[in-house]
C-alpha positions, 0 to 999 in steps of 0.5 A: 121673638121679641114678644115671647121674650117680653112675656117670659120676662113679665112671667119671671118678674111676676113670680119674684114680686108675688113670692112669699116665704113659700110660694105654691104653684100648681106647676112649680110646686112650693118654692122657698125664697126667704125665711121670716122677714120679721125675724133676725135670722139669715141663711147662708147657702153655698152652691157648686161644691164641694171643692178640695180647697174652697169648701175646707176653708169655708168650713173652717171660717164657719166653725171659727165664727160658730155659724151654720149654713147650707151647702147645695152640692153637685153629685159628681163632686160629692162622689169625688170628695165624699170626705168633705160631704161627711165633714159638712154633715159632721160640722152640723150644716145642711146639705142640699141637692144641686143636680149631678152635673149642673145641667140647666136650661128651660128645655131639659127633658124629664129623663135628664132631670130625674137622673140629675136629681136621683144620681146626686141623692145617691152620691150624697147618701153614699158619702154621709148616709143621709139624703138631702132635704133641699133642692136648688136648680142650676142657675135658678132656672124656672124649669118646672120639670125640676121643681115637680120631680124634686117635690115628688121626691120629697124635696123643698125647692129653695132659691135665694133672696140675695146673690153675692155675685161672687161667681162674677169674679168680684173683689172681696170688697165688692162682694162685701158691699153687695151683702153687708149693707143690704141683707135683712132678716129672713134673707137667703144668701147665695154664695159659691164654694165651687167653681174657679177662683173663690179667693175673694169670697173666702176673704170676704166671708168672715168680714160679712159674718162679723158685720151682720152679727154686729147688727144682731143677725143670727145665722141659721141653716135651712132646716131651721126655717 
C-alpha cells in the first residue's frame, strides 16, 4: 500500500515538474498548466459556479476593473441559472466545462465521465447557444478517462499554476497574500465562485486585481492563450 502511494506521488510530481504550457501525453492528451511565462498576461479562472450571489458579484468586480476571466461551470448549476451563464457570455468572458455534478476520483467509469461532460456541454449550450472550449476535471484529478473523452470532444484541458486556497475558508487577507506576491507572467489562477462562503474571495478579488495591475500584469481569458 505504501509503495503504491509512493509511486503515485512520484508520478504526479513528475507530471508537474515536467509540464510546459501545453504538455502532450499519449494517455492524458494535451494539458494546459500556464500561458507564456515570459509575458505579462495572467489568467483568472473561477470554478464550481455559477451561484446566484457570488457569481453576480464577481462579474460586477471584473466589469468595474475591466478584467476578463474564464468560468469553469457545473452543468447542474448552468441548468439552474441559465441567465447567469448568458451574462458571463455577454460580458465577454470564457466558459469552461467542469462536469455536471463535480464527480471526481481516479476510478470514475467511462460511461459516467462521458455523461458528466456531455450533460454539461448541453446545459451550457442551452443557456447561451455556444459550447465551451475548455475543460477542467473536478479537484484537478488525473483521471485519464476525463482527459481522453474531453480531447475527443474537442476540448482543451486546463489545470492551473497557482491555487488561491479560497475553498479552505481563508480570510480575504490570507487569499490576497497567497496570490498577489506570488503570481508571475503566464500564471493561471484558480479561484471559486461556487460553494459555501465566497465572501472572503469576493472581498480579496478587487485588491488582488489592483495589486497585480500595478505590477504591469494584464488579465486575459483562456481563449487568448
